[in-house]
C-alpha positions in Angstrom: 1.5 10.3 -41.2 5.4 11.0 -42.1 6.8 8.3 -41.4 10.7 8.5 -39.9 13.8 9.0 -41.6 11.8 11.3 -44.1 14.1 14.5 -44.2 13.1 17.5 -42.3 12.9 20.1 -45.2 10.7 17.2 -47.2 8.6 16.9 -44.4 7.9 20.5 -43.9 6.9 20.9 -47.7 5.0 17.6 -47.4 2.8 19.1 -44.5 2.5 22.6 -46.3 1.1 20.5 -49.0 -1.6 18.4 -47.4 -2.6 21.5 -46.1 -3.2 23.5 -48.8 -5.1 20.5 -50.4 -7.3 19.9 -47.2 -8.2 23.6 -46.1 -11.1 22.1 -43.7 -9.4 19.9 -41.4 -11.5 18.5 -38.0 -10.7 19.3 -34.4 -9.4 16.3 -34.4 -7.1 16.3 -36.8 -5.9 19.9 -36.4 -5.0 18.2 -33.0 -3.4 15.2 -34.6 -0.6 17.6 -36.6 -0.5 20.2 -34.5 2.8 19.6 -33.8 3.8 19.4 -36.6 2.3 22.1 -38.5 4.9 25.0 -37.0 7.8 25.7 -39.4 10.5 25.6 -36.3 10.6 24.5 -33.0 9.8 27.7 -30.8 13.4 29.2 -29.4 12.1 28.4 -25.7 10.5 25.7 -23.5 7.0 27.1 -22.8 5.1 24.5 -21.3 1.7 26.1 -20.8 1.0 26.1 -25.0 3.0 22.5 -25.5 1.1 21.0 -22.3 -2.3 22.0 -23.9 -1.7 20.8 -26.8 -1.1 17.4 -25.9 -3.8 16.8 -23.6 -6.0 18.2 -26.4 -4.4 15.1 -28.8 -4.6 12.7 -25.6 -8.9 13.6 -25.7 -9.2 13.8 -29.1 -7.6 10.6 -29.7 -9.5 9.1 -26.5 -5.8 7.7 -26.1 -6.4 5.8 -22.8 -9.7 4.7 -23.5 -8.9 0.7 -23.5 -11.3 -2.8 -23.9 -10.9 -6.0 -23.5 -8.6 -7.8 -25.8 -7.7 -11.6 -25.9 -4.7 -11.1 -28.0 -2.6 -8.9 -26.4 -1.0 -9.1 -22.7 -3.2 -6.9 -20.2 -1.6 -4.9 -17.5 -3.8 -3.2 -15.3 -2.2 -0.7 -13.3 -3.9 1.8 -10.2 -3.2 3.8 -7.6 -5.7 3.8 -4.3 -8.7 5.7 -5.1 -8.6 9.4 -3.4 -10.9 10.8 -1.2 -12.2 14.0 -2.8 -11.1 16.4 -0.6 -11.1 19.2 -2.9 -7.7 20.3 -3.4 -4.7 18.5 -4.4 -1.8 18.2 -2.1 2.3 16.7 -3.1 1.6 13.3 -1.7 -1.7 13.5 -4.4 1.4 14.3 -7.2 3.3 11.7 -6.2 1.3 8.7 -5.6 -0.4 9.3 -8.8 2.4 10.4 -10.9 4.5 7.3 -9.5 1.4 4.9 -11.0 1.1 6.9 -14.2 4.8 6.7 -14.7 4.3 2.9 -14.7 1.2 3.1 -16.8 2.8 4.4 -19.5 5.7 2.4 -19.6 3.8 -1.1 -19.6 1.9 0.8 -22.7 5.2 1.3 -24.3 6.2 -2.5 -24.1 3.1 -3.2 -26.0 0.5 -3.9 -23.5 -2.8 -3.3 -23.1 -2.6 -1.0 -20.4 -5.8 -0.3 -18.2 -5.5 3.0 -15.5 -8.8 4.4 -14.4 -9.5 6.7 -11.6 -12.5 7.1 -9.5 -13.5 8.9 -5.8 -13.8 7.4 -2.4 -16.6 9.7 -1.9 -18.4 8.2 1.1 -17.1 9.2 4.6 -16.8 11.3 7.7 -15.2 14.5 6.0 -17.7 15.4 3.9 -20.5 14.8 6.6 -18.5 17.0 9.3 -17.4 19.7 6.2 -21.5 19.5 5.4 -22.4 20.3 9.4 -19.6 23.4 9.4 -20.7 24.6 5.9 -24.5 23.7 6.3 -23.9 22.2 2.9 -25.5 18.6 2.0 -22.6 16.0 1.8 -24.2 14.8 -1.8 -23.4 18.8 -3.0 -20.2 19.4 -1.2 -18.4 15.9 -2.7 -19.8 16.7 -6.0 -18.1 20.2 -6.4 -14.8 18.5 -5.0 -15.0 15.8 -7.5 -15.3 18.3 -10.3 -12.1 20.5 -9.2 -10.2 17.6 -8.4 -10.9 15.6 -12.1 -9.9 19.2 -13.7 -6.1 18.8 -11.6 -5.7 15.6 -12.5 -6.0 16.4 -15.8 -4.3 19.2 -15.7 -1.0 16.7 -14.5 -1.7 14.4 -17.3 -2.3 11.4 -16.0 -3.1 8.7 -18.7 -6.6 8.0 -17.1 -9.5 5.9 -18.9 -12.0 8.5 -17.6 -14.9 6.5 -19.5 -14.4 4.0 -16.2 -14.2 6.7 -13.8 -17.2 6.2 -11.0 -17.8 7.9 -7.5 -18.7 4.9 -4.4 -21.3 7.9 -2.9 -23.5 6.9 -6.3 -26.5 4.8 -5.5 -25.3 2.6 -9.0 -22.4 2.0 -7.4 -23.6 1.2 -3.9 -26.5 -1.0 -5.2 -24.2 -3.9 -5.4 -22.3 -3.8 -2.9 -25.6 -3.9 -1.0 -26.9 -6.8 -3.1 -23.5 -8.8 -2.0 -24.2 -8.0 1.6 -27.6 -9.8 1.2 -25.7 -12.9 -0.2 -23.0 -12.9 2.9 -26.1 -12.9 5.1 -27.9 -15.6 3.7 -24.7 -17.6 4.0 -24.1 -16.1 7.5 -20.8 -14.7 6.7 -22.8 -11.4 7.8 -24.5 -11.6 11.2 -25.7 -8.7 14.1 -24.9 -9.1 17.6 -24.0 -7.0 20.8 -20.9 -6.3 21.5 -18.2 -4.4 22.8 -17.2 -2.0 20.6 -14.3 0.9 19.8 -16.5 4.1 20.4 -15.7 7.1 18.8 -17.5 10.0 20.8 -16.2 12.9 19.2 -17.6 11.2 15.4 -20.2 9.8 17.5 -19.4 6.5 15.6 -18.3 2.9 15.9 -14.5 1.9 14.9 -13.3 -1.2 13.7 -10.3 -2.5 16.3 -8.0 -1.3 13.1 -9.2 1.6 13.0 -7.7 2.5 16.4 -4.3 3.6 16.7 -2.5 4.0 19.9 -6.0 4.2 21.5 -7.4 6.8 18.9 -9.0 7.1 16.2 -7.6 7.4 13.3 -10.0 10.0 11.5 -9.7 12.6 14.3 -7.3 11.2 16.5 -9.2 11.6 20.1 -9.8 8.7 22.7 -11.6 5.6 21.8 -14.0 4.3 25.0 -15.1 0.5 24.4 -18.9 0.5 24.7 -21.7 -2.7 24.4 -23.5 -2.0 21.0 -25.6 -3.9 18.2 -23.2 -4.2 15.5 -23.4 -5.4 11.8 -20.1 -8.1 11.4 -18.5 -9.7 8.7 -16.5 -13.0 9.1 -13.6 -12.3 8.2 -12.1 -14.7 10.6 -13.5 -17.6 8.5 -11.3 -16.9 5.9 -7.7 -16.1 8.7 -5.8 -19.3 7.4 -6.4 -18.4 3.9 -5.5 -14.8 4.2 -2.6 -15.8 6.5 -1.3 -18.6 3.8 -1.4 -16.4 0.8 0.6 -14.1 2.1 3.5 -16.5 0.6 2.2 -15.8 -3.0 2.2 -12.2 -2.6 6.1 -12.3 -3.7 5.8 -8.8 -5.5 4.3 -7.6 -2.2 6.9 -5.2 0.6 8.2 -7.3 3.3 7.1 -4.5 5.9 3.3 -4.7 4.5 3.0 -8.8 4.7 4.6 -9.0 7.9 1.9 -6.4 9.3 -0.4 -8.3 8.1 1.1 -11.6 9.5 1.2 -10.0 12.6 -2.4 -8.7 12.7 -4.1 -12.2 11.9 -1.6 -13.2 14.6 -2.0 -17.2 13.9 -0.5 -19.5 17.1 -1.0 -22.4 18.3 -1.9 -23.0 22.1 -4.9 -24.7 24.7 -7.9 -23.6 25.5 -8.2 -24.7 29.0 -10.7 -24.7 31.9 -9.8 -23.5 35.1 -13.1 -24.3 37.6 -14.9 -21.6 40.0 -15.1 -22.4 43.3 -18.2 -20.8 43.7 -20.2 -20.7 40.5 -21.4 -17.9 38.2 -25.4 -17.3 38.7 -25.7 -18.6 34.8 -25.0 -22.0 36.4 -21.0 -21.7 35.2 -18.9 -23.8 37.2 -15.3 -23.2 35.1 -14.1 -20.2 33.2 -11.8 -20.5 29.8 -8.5 -19.4 29.1 -6.2 -19.6 26.2 -2.6 -19.7 26.5 0.6 -20.2 23.9 2.3 -21.8 26.1 1.0 -25.0 28.5 4.3 -25.8 29.7 4.2 -22.7 32.1 0.9 -24.0 33.6 2.2 -24.9 36.6 3.5 -21.6 37.3 -0.3 -20.0 37.3 -0.6 -18.0 40.5 -4.0 -16.3 39.8 -6.4 -15.7 37.0 -6.7 -12.3 35.1 -10.4 -11.2 33.2 -11.8 -8.6 31.7 -13.7 -5.8 33.6 -16.1 -6.4 31.2 -16.2 -10.1 31.9 -19.0 -12.1 33.9 -17.0 -12.5 37.0 -16.2 -9.1 37.0 -19.7 -8.5 36.8 -20.7 -11.0 39.4 -18.5 -10.1 41.7 -19.2 -6.2 41.8 -22.9 -7.0 42.6 -21.8 -6.4 46.2 -18.5 -4.5 45.9 -19.0 -0.6 44.9 -15.3 -0.7 45.0 -14.8 -3.0 42.4 -17.8 -1.6 40.6 -16.4 1.2 40.0 -12.9 0.1 39.2 -14.4 -1.6 36.4 -16.4 1.4 35.3 -13.6 3.4 34.6 -11.3 0.8 33.1 -14.1 0.0 30.6 -13.9 3.6 30.0 -9.9 3.8 28.9 -8.2 3.6 26.0 -7.8 0.4 23.9 -4.5 0.1 22.2 -2.2 -2.8 22.4 0.9 0.2 22.2 -0.9 1.4 25.0 -1.0 -1.8 27.3 2.3 -2.7 26.8 3.8 0.4 28.3 0.5 1.7 31.0 0.7 1.3 34.5 -1.0 -2.0 35.2 -3.8 -1.9 37.6 -6.2 -4.2 39.1 -9.1 -5.4 42.0 -9.0 -8.5 43.4 -13.0 -10.1 42.8 -12.9 -12.3 45.8 -13.4 -14.8 43.9 -11.0 -18.0 44.1 -10.7 -20.3 40.4 -9.3 -24.5 40.9 -6.1 -25.0 39.2 -7.1 -27.4 36.2 -3.5 -29.7 37.0 -3.2 -29.2 40.6 -7.1 -28.2 42.0 -5.2 -25.8 44.1 -6.7 -22.5 44.5 -5.8 -19.0 42.7 -7.3 -16.3 43.4 -9.4 -14.2 40.0 -8.5 -10.8 39.8 -10.1 -8.1 37.0 -6.9 -6.8 35.6 -6.9 -3.1 32.7 -4.6 -5.2 30.6 -7.3 -7.9 29.4 -9.4 -6.9 26.9 -12.9 -8.5 26.2 -12.2 -8.5 23.0 -9.5 -11.0 22.6 -10.3 -14.6 23.2 -12.6 -15.4 26.2 -11.6 -12.1 28.5 -9.3 -13.8 30.6 -6.1 -14.9 30.9 -3.9 -17.2 33.2 -1.4 -15.5 34.6 2.6 -16.9 35.2 4.7 -14.0 37.0 7.3 -15.9 37.1 8.0 -15.8 33.0 5.8 -13.3 31.4 7.1 -9.6 32.3 3.5 -8.5 32.5 2.2 -10.7 35.0 5.5 -10.1 36.9 4.5 -6.7 36.8 1.1 -6.9 38.1 2.2 -9.5 41.1 4.9 -7.2 42.1 2.4 -4.7 42.6 -0.2 -6.5 44.4 2.0 -9.2 46.2 0.8 -12.5 44.3 3.2 -15.4 44.3 5.8 -15.8 41.6 7.2 -19.4 40.9 9.5 -20.3 38.4 8.6 -23.3 36.5 11.3 -23.4 33.9 15.1 -23.3 33.4 17.7 -23.1 31.4 18.3 -26.1 29.9 22.6 -25.4 30.1 22.8 -25.5 34.0 18.8 -25.7 35.3 19.8 -22.9 37.8 16.9 -21.4 40.0 16.7 -17.4 39.0 15.7 -14.2 41.8 12.0 -14.0 41.4 12.0 -10.5 42.6 14.2 -9.4 39.3 12.7 -9.7 35.8 14.4 -11.5 33.3 13.5 -12.3 29.8 15.7 -15.1 28.8 13.0 -17.9 29.3 11.3 -16.9 25.6 13.6 -19.0 23.5 11.6 -22.5 23.7 14.4 -23.8 22.2 17.1 -24.0 25.2 14.3 -24.4 28.4 13.8 -27.5 30.7 10.1 -27.7 33.0 11.0 -27.1 36.6 8.8 -27.1 40.0 5.9 -28.9 37.8 5.9 -32.1 39.9 5.6 -35.0 36.8 6.2 -32.7 34.1 9.6 -31.6 35.3 12.6 -31.7 33.0 10.8 -31.5 29.9 11.8 -29.2 26.8 9.0 -27.0 25.7 7.8 -29.1 22.6 8.0 -32.0 25.4 6.3 -30.4 27.9 3.7 -28.6 25.4 2.2 -32.2 24.4 2.7 -33.5 27.6 0.3 -31.0 29.6 -1.9 -30.9 26.6 -2.1 -34.4 26.6 -3.6 -34.7 30.3 -5.7 -31.8 30.0 -7.8 -33.4 27.3 -7.3 -36.8 29.1 -9.5 -35.1 31.8 -12.2 -33.3 29.7 -9.7 -29.9 30.8 -8.9 -28.2 27.9 -7.8 -29.5 24.1 -5.9 -28.3 21.2 -6.8 -25.2 19.1 -5.3 -22.7 16.6 -6.3 -19.5 17.6 -6.1 -16.1 15.7 -5.3 -11.8 16.7 -7.8 -11.3 14.3 -11.4 -10.3 14.8 -14.3 -10.6 12.6 -14.9 -7.0 10.6 -17.5 -4.5 12.1 -18.9 -3.0 8.9 -21.8 -0.9 11.1 -20.9 3.1 10.8 -23.6 5.4 13.1 -22.7 7.9 10.3 -25.1 9.6 8.0 -22.3 10.2 4.8 -22.3 5.8 3.8 -24.2 3.2 1.8 -27.4 1.9 3.4 -27.0 -1.6 5.2 -30.4 -3.1 3.1 -31.8 -5.1 6.1 -35.2 -4.4 7.5 -36.7 -5.6 10.7 -40.2 -6.5 11.3 -42.0 -7.8 14.1 -43.5 -10.8 12.8 -40.3 -12.0 10.3 -37.1 -10.8 12.4 -34.4 -9.7 10.3 -35.0 -9.5 6.8 -32.8 -8.5 3.6 -33.9 -6.1 1.1 -34.8 -8.1 -1.9 -32.5 -7.7 -5.2 -35.4 -6.1 -6.9 -35.8 -3.7 -4.2 -32.2 -2.3 -4.3 -30.7 -0.2 -4.2 -31.9 1.5 -1.1 -31.1 5.1 -1.9 -29.3 7.8 0.7 -31.6 10.3 0.8 -29.5 13.7 -0.2 -31.8 16.7 1.1 -30.7 16.3 4.5 -31.1 18.6 7.3 -28.1 18.1 10.2 -28.9 18.8 13.7 -25.5 18.5 15.2 -23.3 15.1 14.9 -25.6 12.7 14.6 -26.9 11.2 11.8 -30.2 12.7 10.5 -31.6 9.3 9.1 -32.8 8.1 12.6 -34.7 11.4 12.5 -36.2 11.1 9.1 -39.5 8.7 9.4 -40.0 8.9 5.5 -36.4 6.9 5.6 -36.5 4.4 7.7 -40.5 3.3 7.8 -41.1 1.0 5.2 -42.8 -2.5 5.1 -41.9 -5.9 5.2 -41.3 -7.8 2.1 -41.8 -11.2 3.4 -45.6 -10.4 5.1 -46.1 -6.5 4.1 -46.5 -5.4 7.5 -45.2 -2.3 9.1 -41.3 -2.5 9.4 -38.5 -0.7 9.9 -35.3 0.0 7.8 -31.5 -0.2 9.1 -30.3 3.8 10.0 -26.9 2.3 10.5 -24.4 2.5 7.2 -21.7 0.7 6.2 -17.8 1.2 7.1 -16.4 2.9 4.1 -14.0 0.4 3.7 -16.8 -1.6 2.2 -16.6 0.5 -0.7 -12.9 0.3 -1.0 -12.3 -3.4 -0.6 -13.8 -4.2 -4.4 -14.1 -0.7 -6.5 -11.0 -1.6 -8.7 -13.2 -4.3 -10.1 -16.2 -2.3 -10.9 -13.8 0.0 -13.3 -13.8 -2.7 -15.3 -17.6 -2.8 -15.9 -18.7 0.8 -14.2 -21.5 1.3 -16.9 -23.2 -2.2 -16.2 -26.3 -2.0 -15.1 -27.3 -5.4 -14.5 -24.8 -7.3 -12.8 -22.2 -6.3 -9.8 -19.1 -7.6 -12.2 -19.4 -9.8 -15.5 -16.5 -11.3 -18.0 -14.0 -8.4 -18.0 -14.1 -8.0 -14.6 -12.3 -11.4 -14.6 -9.9 -10.1 -17.7 -8.5 -8.1 -15.9 -8.1 -8.4 -12.2 -5.9 -9.2 -10.5 -4.2 -5.6 -10.6 -1.1 -6.3 -11.7 0.3 -3.0 -10.0 -1.1 -1.6 -6.9 0.3 2.1 -5.9 -0.6 3.3 -2.0 0.6 4.2 1.3 1.5 1.6 3.5 -0.8 3.2 6.4 -3.3 0.8 4.7 -1.5 -2.4 5.2 -3.9 -3.6 7.8 -7.0 -1.7 7.1 -7.5 -1.1 2.9 -5.5 -3.9 1.9 -6.5 -6.8 4.4 -10.1 -5.8 3.7 -9.3 -5.8 -0.1 -7.9 -9.6 0.1 -10.8 -10.5 2.5 -13.3 -9.1 -0.2 -12.0 -10.6 -3.1 -11.9 -14.2 -2.0 -15.8 -13.3 -1.2 -16.1 -12.6 -4.8 -14.5 -15.4 -6.1 -16.6 -17.8 -3.5 -19.6 -16.1 -4.9 -18.1 -16.8 -8.6 -17.8 -13.3 -9.5 -13.6 -13.4 -10.4 -11.5 -16.2 -10.9 -8.0 -15.3 -9.5 -7.4 -15.5 -5.7 -6.0 -11.8 -4.8 -6.4 -8.5 -5.7 -3.7 -7.0 -6.6 0.2 -9.0 -7.9 2.6 -6.0 -7.0 2.7 -3.5 -4.7 4.3 -0.5 -4.0 4.0 1.6 -0.4 5.6 5.2 -1.8 7.1 7.7 1.0 6.1 10.6 2.1 6.4 14.1 1.4 7.9 16.4 3.5 9.0 20.0 4.5 11.5 21.0 7.0 11.9 17.3 8.2 8.2 16.9 8.8 5.1 15.6 6.6 3.3 18.2 5.2 -0.3 19.6 6.7 -2.2 22.6 6.8 -1.7 22.6 10.7 2.0 23.1 10.6 1.5 25.1 7.6 3.9 23.4 5.5 1.8 22.9 2.7 3.4 23.6 -0.8 0.4 24.1 -3.7 0.6 21.8 -6.5 -1.7 23.9 -8.7 1.0 27.1 -8.4 3.7 25.1 -9.2 2.4 23.9 -12.3 0.9 27.5 -12.9 4.6 28.6 -12.8 6.5 25.5 -14.4 4.1 23.0 -16.1 2.9 19.9 -15.6 6.2 18.0 -16.6 8.4 19.7 -14.3 6.2 18.9 -11.3 6.4 15.3 -12.4 10.0 15.0 -13.0 10.7 16.5 -9.6 8.6 13.9 -7.6 9.9 11.0 -9.3 13.7 12.6 -9.6 13.9 13.5 -5.5 14.0 10.2 -4.0 13.3 6.5 -4.6 9.2 6.1 -4.4 9.3 4.1 -1.7 11.3 6.5 0.4 10.2 9.7 1.8 10.2 13.0 -0.3 11.9 15.7 0.9 10.2 18.8 -0.6 12.8 21.4 -1.8 12.5 24.3 -4.0 16.0 24.5 -5.5 14.6 20.4 -6.6 12.0 22.2 -8.5 13.9 24.7 -10.7 16.6 22.4 -11.4 13.9 19.9 -12.4 12.7 22.4 -14.8 16.0 23.6 -16.1 16.8 20.3 -17.2 13.5 20.4 -19.0 14.7 23.5 -20.8 18.6 22.0 -21.3 16.7 19.2 -23.1 14.6 21.7 -25.6 17.6 23.1 -26.5 19.3 20.3 -27.0 17.2 18.9 -29.5 16.4 22.1 -31.0 20.0 22.4 -32.6 19.5 18.5 -33.1 16.9 19.7 -35.6 18.5 23.0 -36.5 21.8 21.0 -37.8 19.7 19.2 -40.7 18.8 15.5 -41.6 21.0 12.9 -40.3 22.6 10.7 -42.6 21.9 6.6 -42.0 24.0 5.6 -39.1 26.4 3.1 -40.3 27.9 1.6 -37.2 30.5 -0.1 -38.9 32.3 3.1 -39.6 32.7 4.6 -36.1 36.1 5.7 -34.1 36.4 4.7 -30.3 34.9 8.5 -29.4 31.6 7.2 -31.3 31.3 3.9 -30.0 31.9 5.2 -26.7 28.7 7.6 -27.2 26.7 5.1 -28.8 27.7 2.4 -26.0 26.6 5.1 -23.6 23.1 5.0 -25.5 22.6 1.7 -24.8 23.7 1.3 -21.9 21.3 3.8 -21.0 18.4 1.7 -22.4 19.3 -1.5 -20.6 19.7 0.3 -17.6 16.6 2.3 -17.6 14.4 -0.4 -18.8 15.6 -2.3 -15.5 14.9 0.4 -13.3 11.2 0.9 -14.7 10.5 -2.5 -14.5 12.6 -4.9 -12.0 13.6 -2.1 -9.5 11.2 1.0 -10.3 13.8 3.2 -8.9 12.9 6.3 -11.1 15.0 8.5 -9.5 17.7 6.2 -10.7 16.5 6.3 -14.5 16.3 9.8 -14.9 19.7 10.4 -13.5 20.7 8.0 -16.3 19.1 9.8 -19.4 20.7 12.8 -17.8 24.1 11.5 -17.9 23.3 10.8 -21.6 22.4 13.8 -22.6 25.6 15.3 -20.9 27.5 12.6 -23.0 26.2 13.8 -26.2 29.1 17.0 -25.3 32.3 14.5 -26.3 30.8 14.8 -30.1 33.4 17.2 -31.9 30.1 18.6 -34.0 26.8 17.6 -35.8 28.3 16.5 -39.3 27.9 13.1 -40.4 28.0 9.8 -38.6 28.0 12.3 -35.2 24.4 13.5 -36.0 23.2 10.5 -36.5 24.6 9.2 -33.5 23.1 11.8 -31.9 19.4 11.2 -33.3 19.9 7.7 -32.4 20.6 8.9 -28.3 17.9 12.1 -28.3 15.3 9.3 -29.6 16.1 6.9 -27.3 16.0 9.9 -24.4 12.8 11.0 -25.7 11.1 7.9 -25.4 12.5 6.9 -21.9 11.5 10.0 -20.6 8.0 10.0 -21.9 6.3 8.1 -19.2 7.5 11.1 -17.0 7.5 14.0 -18.7 5.1 13.0 -21.5 4.2 16.4 -22.6 7.5 17.6 -24.2 8.5 14.3 -24.8 5.1 14.5 -27.1 6.7 17.3 -28.9 9.6 16.8 -28.8 9.5 13.2 -30.8 7.8 14.9 -33.5 10.5 17.4 -33.7 12.5 14.2 -33.8 10.8 12.8 -37.1 9.3 10.3 -34.5 5.9 8.6 -36.3 2.6 9.0 -34.9 2.6 9.6 -30.6 5.5 8.9 -28.5 3.7 6.7 -26.0 2.4 4.6 -29.1 5.8 4.0 -29.9 8.0 1.2 -28.7 10.4 1.0 -26.2 13.8 1.6 -27.5 15.0 -1.7 -28.5 18.5 -2.3 -27.3 21.3 -3.2 -29.3 23.4 -5.9 -27.5 26.8 -5.6 -30.0 27.1 -1.8 -28.9 27.5 -3.1 -25.3 30.6 -4.8 -26.4 33.8 -3.1 -24.9 37.5 -3.2 -27.6 39.4 -1.9 -24.2 38.0 -1.5 -20.8 40.0 0.4 -17.9 40.9 -1.6 -14.3 41.7 -0.3 -11.0 45.0 -1.6 -9.5 44.8 -1.7 -6.4 47.6 -2.5 -3.9 46.5 -4.1 -0.6 43.2 -2.5 -1.0 44.4 0.9 -2.1 43.8 2.3 -4.9 47.0 2.9 -7.0 46.6 3.4 -10.5 44.0 3.1 -13.6 44.9 0.9 -16.8 43.4 0.6 -20.3 43.4 -2.9 -21.6 42.0 -4.9 -24.4 38.6 -6.1 -23.9 39.6 -10.0 -24.6 43.0 -9.8 -22.6 43.9 -12.6 -20.8 44.5 -12.8 -16.9 48.3 -13.6 -16.9 48.5 -10.5 -19.1 46.8 -8.0 -17.2 48.7 -9.5 -14.1 51.7 -9.0 -15.7 50.5 -5.2 -16.9 49.3 -4.6 -13.2 52.4 -5.2 -11.7 54.3 -2.8 -14.3 52.5 0.1 -13.7 54.7 2.6 -12.4 52.8 4.0 -8.9 52.2 0.3 -8.5 56.2 -0.3 -8.3 56.5 2.3 -6.0 54.6 0.9 -3.5 56.1 -2.6 -4.0 59.7 -1.8 -2.8 60.5 -3.7 -0.2 57.8 -5.8 -0.1 57.5 -9.5 -1.7 54.3 -9.8 -3.4 52.0 -12.8 -1.8 49.0 -13.0 -4.4 47.7 -11.2 -7.3 43.8 -11.2 -7.6 41.8 -10.3 -10.9 38.1 -9.3 -10.8 37.3 -9.7 -14.3 36.4 -6.1 -16.2 36.7 -4.6 -12.8 40.0 -4.3 -10.4 43.4 -6.0 -9.6 44.3 -6.1 -6.1 47.9 -6.8 -5.5 48.6 -8.3 -2.1 52.2 -8.0 -0.7 54.3 -7.1 2.8 
């Protein structure tokens, strides 16, 4: 290769010599030397041919294929794998460009960088498309994957395609099935009858996390509650660890950690039991409730139960009105947001409970704000100190009793008007609570909990809002659950030697339901234990099962003998993860849980899957999220064809900080393209000026020092923007400023040309992660050796940052009145004197006395006078 420092003329002469000696090049060598073989730069920036050459070079050189290298620091950069919908949208472009920029930056830092790509290929969109178009989901998905792969490659993303995977391939979900059988044998996977979220439109069960404002997260249609037999995984067994380990995720956005912390919902309280005046038919003579406020127990004036609670069902047997009410409420929407705002409805059961401390009878009501899926499906209602209970009590004329008051005044309040002051636990005392009067929150909590425990009517406990993860889905296009049902042996996991249980791909749909239930060839089998006829499970896994461990499988995607191997432990955890905040309590929580399951099986040696998380903002147009239904989408392919991939990448990084929403702008895209054309023109003019002499930093005038200082200030800033702040828009702006600064050089002779060479090479290196194609070419034109992406990040010269003089702002009473240039080493007294001597400062000091002079080193002087 030609080394930097060789003159442009000599370099071209040497190239001609090489070509005459080696008339036949391999395709790889042609690609290697292609940027150097032309006699002169093209007059204008032409993205099409240039980008094709760069991508061919990367492909021929296998530039992004990586392997374990224990001698180098690894860096695993990953964007959440896409669903293969068939066409990229601008949200895709932005998301995957962000990750690619980060990956390329760390490669230039000398790290061993892995950035793979795969496809979250199972799911309802493919199945629904297959039904609509009469095409098998497997064929529809494969075509879409091919299309999206081509689009990704056209954008120049630095993916190791050797590790590509699709979650719908049996060689992938085989290991997911195998791992599920391990969880089943350990008791961490189980099947039970449970009340679940049912989407009638999609004909499937949804996890609690997949119900958004009472509607299906996919189709946005109302969700209802049903009793069904479902498979679950015990995420609750890891609730405390999932919560505690959030503190380790210091490089995650606070918002995401808060969302997960709230979803896990740890609370300390008391499980207590109300006796039943009339026992249940089952013989039970008490009902259990959980409360975080035992200090308010003396204010419980009724008990509320869910419509599905055994008490509600028993009471409804001889009460048709109550039975109808229970049925209607069981079909309603389920969302905590709705629970807080919807009308509170209820009916009396006619049954009474016994207060655990006083023994007094309190009525039991069915209420629509109680969920059977949370706790015991029953709550003690304290209308004096809970707004929801208050609204219900006022509506149905139930007693309201005050049992806490402000410690400061110990005054009663009007129980006919709601007041939420009581929520501050630090400034309250108990009242109207008999022997428990006059206690603060902690004292009352402990005293009442002690009494309940002593009488066997309750116990302190820690509770979680989190519920076990329901992983059964009643749709076809998913990984089959590896379970067999035998009349003799019961529920039997499929043995490892018989895995994978392959999903049939040649299927025909009759409506929305899963065709697996109508395919005896699939579900009829023999028991692996006794050999008798048996039935295979026809439910499939929730697709979040596949996306909860895919990042590890990339490390050993072609290993047919194990789910994970040593290379997975080498690459894990992911150093940088990029994706939308909408996944905070879905994918991100499930992946954390799954990682801990894998760790406990000895398959990985880390506690968390993702060290640093960047949640990018949405792409908006006219203030709204882009969507086909709104008709405000922009086709990335059309922009790439017109302007080139680098322009699209540059705009998506420059228009806004990555975590904020990006407002689409046609003029912004055109502006990005103009900058690349200007950069091309600047480099071309520089190259045509000839070969620069060696830079002599000891022989620079003030203007030249200022230009060189700007170069190295930019290197420092851009490095910080890439690595720590991840504000790529400000990094781009800084490089733009640097190119503008070069206009201060009077001509391209002598040291000026050398300074320009240093600045342009630094600019190209700093822009290479964002616009890699044009920088690949410009690097060669500037005499750079090898590929720009393999060149080290520009080195900061600290000595170039030293200033001989500095400009200080001079203020009078905080208002700008002058600017002055002083030597960098000027002492404080001299600075004060110079500031006071400024003509405009003197003007504003007339008739006033100087009270104080404040010097902020390197920035300003503020004179306080009156």
